[in-house]
C-alpha positions as CSV (number, residue, x, y, z in Angstrom):
1,M,85.4,106.5,79.9
2,A,86.2,104.2,82.9
3,N,84.6,104.8,86.3
4,T,87.5,105.6,88.7
5,T,85.4,105.1,91.8
6,T,85.0,101.4,91.6
7,A,86.3,99.0,94.5
8,T,89.2,98.1,92.2
9,S,90.4,101.7,91.9
10,K,94.1,101.9,92.5
11,T,93.7,105.2,94.5
12,L,91.1,106.7,96.9
13,P,89.6,109.9,95.5
14,A,90.4,113.0,97.5
15,D,86.8,114.1,97.4
16,G,83.5,112.7,97.9
17,M,82.4,109.6,99.9
18,S,83.3,105.9,99.9
19,R,81.8,102.9,101.4
20,W,83.7,100.0,103.0
21,N,84.1,98.1,99.9
22,Q,85.8,100.9,98.3
23,I,88.0,101.7,101.4
24,A,89.0,98.1,102.3
25,P,91.9,97.9,99.8
26,F,93.5,100.9,101.5
27,S,93.0,100.1,105.0
28,P,95.5,98.3,107.1
29,F,92.7,97.1,109.6
30,S,89.9,94.6,109.2
31,R,86.4,95.8,109.0
32,E,85.7,95.0,112.6
33,K,88.8,96.8,113.9
34,F,87.9,99.8,111.7
35,R,84.3,99.7,113.3
36,Q,85.9,99.6,116.7
37,L,88.2,102.7,116.0
38,V,85.0,104.5,114.5
39,R,83.2,103.8,117.7
40,A,86.0,105.0,119.9
41,G,86.4,108.4,117.8
42,R,89.8,107.1,116.5
43,A,88.7,106.8,112.8
44,P,86.3,109.0,110.6
45,Q,82.9,109.0,111.6
46,P,80.3,107.4,109.2
47,V,77.4,109.2,107.4
48,K,74.4,107.0,107.4
49,F,72.2,107.3,104.4
50,S,69.8,104.6,105.5
51,E,69.9,101.6,108.0
52,R,72.1,99.7,105.5
53,C,74.0,102.4,103.7
54,T,76.9,104.0,105.3
55,A,79.8,106.0,103.7
56,Y,82.8,107.9,104.8
57,Q,84.1,111.3,103.7
58,N,87.3,110.7,101.6
59,R,89.2,113.8,102.9
60,E,88.9,112.4,106.4
61,L,89.9,108.9,105.3
62,H,92.9,110.5,103.8
63,R,93.9,112.3,107.0
64,F,93.2,108.9,109.0
65,F,95.4,106.9,106.6
66,A,98.2,109.4,106.8
67,D,98.5,109.2,110.7
68,P,96.1,106.5,112.1
69,L,97.7,106.4,115.4
70,N,97.2,110.1,116.0
71,Y,94.0,110.6,114.1
72,R,91.0,111.9,116.3
73,A,87.4,112.4,114.8
74,E,86.6,116.1,115.2
75,G,83.7,116.9,117.4
76,F,83.8,113.4,118.9
77,A,83.3,113.3,122.6
78,E,85.1,110.5,124.3
């Protein structure tokens, strides 16, 4: 059985979490621009598992990719 959550997947899973390397093929933004959007509350907020391990909720990523110009992170104070 093939693993469907690898970086080479053709789709982003609807549930679960993904790291940047899994998100990058679907993102119209560079890693740095995505990071800037996260800091401004204009992209999904990450979940930090450790100092070097960060992931994003796939449901929020789908909301963001559906309408990146109007996306606002929930509970983010600007």
